[in-house]
Backbone as numpy.savetxt, mean C-alpha at the origin, in Angstrom:
# Nx Ny Nz CAx CAy CAz Cx Cy Cz
-17.93 -14.95 -3.64 -17.37 -13.52 -3.06 -15.53 -13.49 -2.47
-15.16 -12.65 -2.53 -13.67 -12.62 -1.73 -14.23 -12.51 -0.36
-14.59 -11.40 -0.22 -14.99 -10.93 1.58 -15.70 -12.21 2.28
-17.05 -13.09 1.36 -17.41 -14.03 2.51 -16.11 -15.19 2.62
-15.14 -15.25 1.82 -14.55 -16.43 2.11 -13.35 -15.72 2.97
-13.19 -14.48 3.14 -11.99 -14.33 4.15 -12.53 -14.16 5.44
-13.86 -13.67 5.15 -14.67 -13.85 6.92 -14.95 -15.67 7.39
-14.34 -16.02 6.07 -14.90 -17.83 6.82 -13.46 -18.32 6.91
-12.23 -17.70 6.83 -11.08 -18.09 7.45 -9.72 -18.52 6.34
-10.46 -18.07 5.13 -9.66 -18.34 3.89 -8.61 -16.96 3.94
-6.94 -17.26 3.59 -5.96 -16.39 3.55 -6.04 -15.03 2.45
-5.84 -14.10 3.23 -5.82 -13.23 2.25 -4.71 -13.26 1.06
-5.00 -12.73 -0.19 -4.14 -13.17 -1.09 -3.10 -11.54 -1.18
-1.87 -12.22 -0.92 -1.09 -10.51 -0.91 -1.12 -10.29 -2.26
-0.80 -8.48 -2.52 -0.34 -8.08 -4.32 0.83 -8.19 -4.15
1.48 -7.94 -5.34 2.88 -8.32 -5.93 2.80 -7.24 -6.95
2.31 -6.18 -7.49 2.54 -5.68 -8.21 3.85 -4.57 -8.85
4.31 -4.20 -9.67 5.13 -3.55 -9.51 4.91 -2.40 -9.39
3.52 -1.82 -8.93 3.57 -0.30 -9.03 2.66 -0.33 -7.80
2.54 -1.44 -6.65 2.27 -1.34 -5.56 3.14 -0.50 -4.72
2.66 0.61 -4.43 4.13 1.56 -3.48 4.59 1.51 -2.19
4.29 0.87 -1.73 4.53 0.36 -0.26 5.07 -1.09 -0.29
5.27 -1.59 -1.43 5.89 -2.88 -1.89 4.77 -4.00 -1.84
5.12 -5.03 -2.13 4.37 -6.21 -2.06 3.67 -6.53 -0.64
2.72 -6.86 -0.74 1.98 -7.16 0.55 0.32 -7.12 0.32
-0.01 -7.25 1.72 -1.70 -7.37 2.27 -1.99 -5.70 2.25
-2.99 -5.20 1.20 -2.92 -3.55 1.37 -4.26 -3.45 1.99
-4.73 -2.62 3.36 -5.65 -2.23 3.86 -5.60 -0.63 4.36
-6.67 -0.31 4.22 -6.99 1.19 4.36 -6.98 1.52 5.82
-5.79 2.24 6.79 -6.05 2.36 7.74 -7.67 3.33 8.80
-8.78 2.67 9.24 -9.32 3.27 9.59 -10.37 4.58 8.57
-10.16 3.40 7.28 -11.04 4.22 6.11 -12.03 3.13 5.20
-13.23 2.66 5.79 -13.73 2.00 5.23 -14.53 2.44 3.96
-14.94 3.52 3.74 -15.76 4.41 2.85 -14.59 4.59 1.62
-13.38 5.04 1.62 -11.98 5.33 0.66 -11.76 3.88 0.47
-12.03 2.61 1.20 -11.82 1.49 0.37 -13.02 0.75 -0.44
-14.37 1.05 -0.01 -15.47 0.58 -1.18 -15.11 1.58 -2.16
-14.72 2.46 -2.27 -14.79 3.75 -3.08 -13.77 3.11 -4.48
-12.38 2.63 -3.64 -11.64 1.87 -4.78 -12.44 0.82 -5.26
-13.19 -0.05 -4.82 -13.26 -1.26 -4.89 -13.78 -0.82 -6.49
-15.25 -0.21 -5.89 -15.90 0.44 -7.18 -15.03 0.84 -8.09
-14.32 1.57 -7.89 -13.20 1.98 -8.93 -12.81 0.90 -9.97
-12.14 -0.06 -9.22 -11.57 -1.35 -9.60 -12.56 -1.96 -10.61
-13.44 -2.46 -9.92 -14.58 -2.77 -10.71 -15.13 -2.17 -12.01
-14.66 -0.94 -11.85 -15.22 -0.30 -13.34 -14.03 -0.37 -14.08
-13.34 -0.07 -13.69 -11.50 0.04 -14.46 -11.91 -1.50 -15.44
-11.91 -2.20 -14.60 -11.82 -3.44 -15.05 -12.78 -4.53 -15.92
-13.79 -3.59 -15.48 -15.64 -3.86 -16.09 -15.53 -5.40 -15.17
-15.42 -5.59 -14.53 -15.35 -6.91 -13.21 -17.16 -7.24 -13.26
-17.02 -8.39 -12.95 -18.69 -8.80 -12.75 -18.89 -8.97 -10.62
-18.18 -8.92 -10.38 -17.98 -9.34 -8.71 -18.36 -7.91 -8.05
-18.92 -7.76 -7.07 -19.76 -7.17 -6.28 -19.04 -6.69 -5.02
-18.43 -5.08 -5.17 -17.29 -4.28 -4.07 -17.59 -4.68 -2.59
-17.21 -5.18 -1.77 -16.99 -5.26 -0.53 -15.92 -4.64 0.34
-16.06 -4.48 1.58 -15.24 -4.57 2.55 -14.92 -5.05 4.04
-14.04 -5.45 3.79 -13.26 -6.36 5.03 -12.64 -5.94 6.01
-13.20 -5.56 6.93 -12.27 -5.40 8.29 -11.55 -6.19 8.98
-10.13 -5.42 9.84 -9.46 -6.56 10.37 -8.16 -5.84 11.21
-7.99 -6.70 12.35 -7.06 -5.98 13.38 -5.84 -6.88 12.76
-5.28 -5.46 13.04 -3.54 -5.33 12.52 -3.17 -4.98 13.50
-1.83 -5.72 14.04 -1.18 -5.59 15.27 0.41 -5.17 14.25
0.86 -3.60 13.92 1.71 -3.25 13.38 3.30 -3.79 13.63
3.32 -4.23 14.59 4.55 -5.57 14.40 5.80 -4.54 14.50
6.72 -5.02 13.66 7.98 -4.09 13.05 7.62 -3.41 12.18
6.90 -2.26 12.53 7.04 -1.19 10.65 7.75 -0.30 10.50
7.75 -0.42 8.71 8.55 0.79 8.08 7.27 1.89 8.06
7.28 2.54 9.05 6.39 4.00 9.25 6.75 4.86 8.05
6.34 5.40 7.18 6.46 6.84 6.29 6.22 7.59 6.79
4.99 7.55 7.66 4.65 8.90 8.84 5.52 9.55 9.39
6.52 8.87 9.22 7.41 9.42 10.47 8.68 9.86 9.90
9.81 10.52 10.71 10.59 11.05 10.06 12.16 9.52 10.52
11.78 9.24 11.25 12.33 7.75 11.36 12.43 6.96 10.41
10.92 6.78 10.23 10.39 5.74 8.89 11.24 5.83 7.36
11.14 7.24 7.09 11.83 7.59 6.04 13.27 7.86 6.16
14.06 7.75 6.93 15.35 8.08 7.28 16.06 7.09 6.46
15.69 5.75 6.10 16.68 4.70 5.03 15.96 4.51 3.76
14.75 5.71 3.54 14.41 5.48 1.87 15.63 6.12 0.76
16.06 7.47 1.11 16.86 7.61 0.49 18.18 7.06 -0.02
18.49 6.51 0.81 19.67 5.21 0.49 19.27 4.13 -0.07
18.25 3.73 -0.18 17.76 2.41 -0.81 17.43 2.96 -2.31
16.99 4.65 -2.38 16.82 4.92 -3.89 18.24 4.83 -4.28
19.07 5.63 -3.21 20.54 5.58 -3.90 21.00 4.38 -4.60
20.72 3.31 -3.97 21.02 2.08 -4.14 20.21 1.90 -5.42
19.22 1.77 -5.57 18.71 1.57 -6.75 19.07 2.22 -8.04
19.79 3.36 -8.24 20.29 4.02 -8.76 20.95 3.36 -9.67
22.44 3.18 -8.51 23.55 2.55 -8.68 23.17 1.54 -9.65
22.28 0.57 -9.08 22.19 -1.19 -9.78 21.25 -0.70 -10.91
20.69 0.61 -11.17 20.36 0.30 -12.81 21.13 0.96 -13.60
22.07 2.26 -13.24 23.00 2.06 -14.34 23.90 1.42 -14.39
24.56 0.41 -13.53 25.24 -0.54 -13.62 25.23 -1.37 -14.46
23.68 -1.74 -14.83 22.93 -2.78 -15.44 22.65 -2.19 -16.92
22.72 -0.46 -16.92 22.36 0.28 -17.86 20.85 0.29 -18.21
20.13 -0.05 -16.96 18.69 -0.26 -16.98 18.23 1.25 -16.87
17.03 1.40 -17.28 16.25 2.50 -16.92 15.42 2.36 -15.47
15.58 3.66 -14.51 15.02 3.47 -13.46 13.35 3.65 -13.62
12.58 3.03 -13.00 11.66 2.61 -13.01 10.71 3.95 -12.85
9.50 4.61 -13.21 9.16 6.13 -13.20 7.54 5.60 -12.13
7.26 6.85 -11.53 6.11 6.85 -11.04 4.89 7.44 -12.02
4.23 7.29 -12.59 2.97 7.36 -13.10 1.61 7.80 -13.28
0.72 7.59 -14.35 -0.63 7.97 -14.05 -1.12 9.29 -13.56
-0.87 10.54 -13.87 -1.55 11.51 -13.70 -1.37 12.31 -12.04
-2.10 13.71 -12.27 -1.46 13.87 -11.18 -1.25 13.29 -9.89
-2.01 12.54 -9.74 -1.76 11.24 -8.47 -0.61 10.50 -8.07
0.03 10.34 -9.42 0.86 9.48 -9.43 0.15 7.82 -9.07
-0.64 7.40 -9.63 -1.40 6.15 -8.83 -0.47 5.03 -9.45
0.16 5.20 -10.55 1.04 3.92 -10.48 2.44 4.19 -10.02
3.13 3.60 -9.15 4.03 3.99 -8.19 5.14 2.96 -7.99
5.67 2.71 -9.78 6.63 1.78 -9.90 7.96 1.77 -9.39
8.34 3.42 -9.22 9.92 4.01 -8.69 9.38 3.86 -7.09
8.92 4.28 -6.56 8.42 4.26 -4.76 8.37 2.32 -4.41
7.76 1.75 -5.80 7.63 0.39 -5.49 9.56 -0.44 -5.25
10.31 0.10 -6.38 11.10 -0.39 -6.54 12.15 -0.46 -5.49
12.17 0.90 -4.89 13.13 1.36 -3.68 12.65 0.90 -2.32
11.21 0.68 -2.16 10.99 0.14 -1.17 11.42 -1.65 -1.14
11.67 -2.30 -2.39 11.87 -3.58 -2.46 13.46 -3.20 -2.01
14.15 -2.69 -2.91 15.21 -2.36 -2.45 15.52 -2.48 -1.01
14.90 -1.46 -0.44 15.25 -1.50 1.17 15.11 -2.59 1.81
14.13 -3.43 1.41 13.58 -4.94 1.85 14.81 -5.57 2.03
15.21 -5.56 0.60 16.99 -6.52 0.23 17.69 -6.11 1.36
17.80 -4.67 0.98 18.77 -4.05 2.00 19.10 -4.89 3.71
18.13 -4.69 3.70 17.43 -5.27 5.12 18.11 -6.53 5.27
17.33 -7.76 4.67 17.69 -8.83 4.37 19.10 -9.27 4.38
19.78 -9.13 3.43 21.45 -8.91 3.19 22.31 -8.46 4.33
21.73 -7.92 5.49 22.37 -7.12 6.46 22.25 -8.12 7.86
20.69 -8.89 7.40 20.57 -9.41 8.59 20.07 -8.92 9.44
18.83 -8.13 9.34 18.38 -6.94 9.56 16.86 -7.62 9.93
16.17 -7.64 10.76 14.52 -7.88 10.64 14.13 -7.78 9.92
13.10 -8.26 9.33 12.10 -7.81 8.24 11.16 -7.09 8.71
11.14 -6.24 8.34 9.53 -5.17 8.38 8.31 -6.02 8.20
7.44 -6.44 9.22 5.84 -6.96 9.41 5.09 -6.05 8.50
4.91 -5.09 8.35 4.21 -3.83 7.70 4.68 -2.15 6.93
3.99 -2.11 6.84 4.48 -0.87 5.47 3.77 -0.10 5.87
3.92 1.49 6.21 2.56 2.56 6.46 2.78 3.53 6.07
1.74 4.29 4.80 2.18 5.99 4.22 1.02 6.64 4.19
0.80 7.40 3.91 -0.15 8.52 3.38 -0.19 8.63 2.29
-1.13 8.46 1.36 -1.26 8.34 0.16 -2.24 9.38 -0.20
-1.33 10.47 -0.67 -2.16 11.78 -0.86 -2.98 11.44 -2.62
-4.12 11.64 -2.57 -5.05 11.66 -4.17 -5.95 12.34 -3.49
-6.44 12.64 -5.32 -7.38 12.99 -5.44 -7.41 14.32 -5.86
-8.70 15.50 -5.95 -8.45 16.82 -6.19 -8.27 17.52 -4.62
-7.89 18.88 -4.75 -8.02 19.40 -3.65 -9.57 20.08 -3.14
-9.56 20.31 -1.91 -10.96 19.98 -1.46 -11.50 21.24 -1.61
-11.34 22.15 -1.76 -11.51 23.40 -1.71 -9.69 24.48 -2.58
-10.34 25.36 -3.11 -9.09 26.35 -3.75 -8.41 26.63 -3.00
-6.80 26.38 -3.60 -5.80 26.89 -2.59 -5.51 25.24 -1.41
-6.24 24.50 -1.50 -6.03 23.29 -0.32 -4.87 22.59 -0.61
-4.40 22.28 0.20 -3.31 20.79 0.27 -3.48 19.84 1.21
-5.32 19.72 1.60 -5.84 18.78 1.73 -6.52 17.96 0.31
-6.42 16.87 0.17 -7.13 16.13 -0.97 -8.26 14.63 -0.24
-8.98 14.91 -1.74 -10.18 14.28 -1.48 -10.33 12.79 -1.03
-9.26 12.50 -1.54 -8.94 10.81 -1.53 -7.84 10.35 -0.96
-7.53 11.67 0.24 -6.28 10.56 1.05 -6.37 10.23 2.20
-5.64 8.88 2.42 -5.42 8.04 3.09 -4.05 7.02 3.15
-4.55 6.51 4.59 -3.10 6.29 5.39 -3.47 4.38 4.88
-2.83 4.09 4.30 -2.31 2.51 3.59 -1.37 2.10 4.39
-2.03 0.54 5.05 -0.98 -0.27 5.34 -0.45 -1.51 4.90
0.68 -1.73 4.27 1.17 -2.93 3.42 1.69 -4.16 4.31
0.60 -5.23 4.53 1.10 -6.34 5.41 1.74 -7.25 4.99
3.45 -7.83 5.25 4.26 -8.39 4.50 3.98 -9.39 5.81
3.79 -9.50 6.35 3.72 -11.25 7.43 2.09 -10.97 8.00
1.38 -12.05 7.62 -0.02 -12.14 8.32 0.22 -12.82 9.50
0.83 -12.99 10.32 1.04 -13.18 11.78 0.15 -12.13 12.42
0.39 -11.09 11.91 0.06 -9.41 12.35 -1.79 -9.17 11.84
-1.98 -10.12 11.36 -3.42 -9.96 10.67 -4.05 -11.12 12.27
-4.55 -10.07 13.32 -4.90 -10.67 14.33 -6.84 -11.04 14.49
-7.16 -10.35 13.62 -9.15 -10.81 13.26 -9.66 -10.30 11.75
-10.17 -10.96 11.72 -11.39 -10.31 10.67 -12.40 -9.90 10.42
-12.90 -9.24 10.11 -14.45 -8.93 10.64 -15.34 -7.68 9.67
-16.83 -8.64 9.39 -17.02 -7.81 8.65 -17.90 -6.40 8.89
-17.42 -5.32 8.01 -17.93 -3.45 8.15 -19.05 -3.56 7.60
-20.32 -3.24 8.51 -21.49 -3.25 7.99 -21.44 -1.34 7.91
-21.88 -1.06 6.40 -22.36 0.18 5.95 -21.24 0.36 6.04
-20.12 0.30 5.53 -18.97 1.41 5.07 -18.92 2.75 4.58
-20.55 2.93 3.56 -20.37 4.42 3.43 -20.97 5.39 4.51
-21.01 4.77 5.70 -21.48 5.52 6.57 -20.58 5.43 7.25
-19.56 4.83 7.17 -18.50 4.41 8.75 -17.07 5.47 8.36
């Protein structure tokens, strides 16, 4: 079981899918173990997997963070998008798109933009972001006319594993 391995000190495995909206990294739900468990159950069902869903908590020091919940955090993102557009145009490639329902669960465009932003910083010899944080609005409105969504959560993508200071077992994530 993955949870047991992580609790015994095994390293986390980073996700590096083309649709990982915050770019490659180890993904965490900030202060939301119930949503994390729900996601694990949905993933198990989608993949018809045999593993048991579980939630592991972690203490994460954000370090140098691209915080997309702030104005300062989003400032560089439009320029990265423009660079991506220019690169795709010059190569004759189509831009990736966000897709899969109203929630746009597969965020290929967002992932590509964040990757370009990291590349821009690398080429400019700027410090690498340790983490990326964003608000993912997802799910049905919680009442008629609501801007609040039932599965909205804050996610953290950890790019530098040294900011993970500890791992712990989450007891009863259903009621956390």
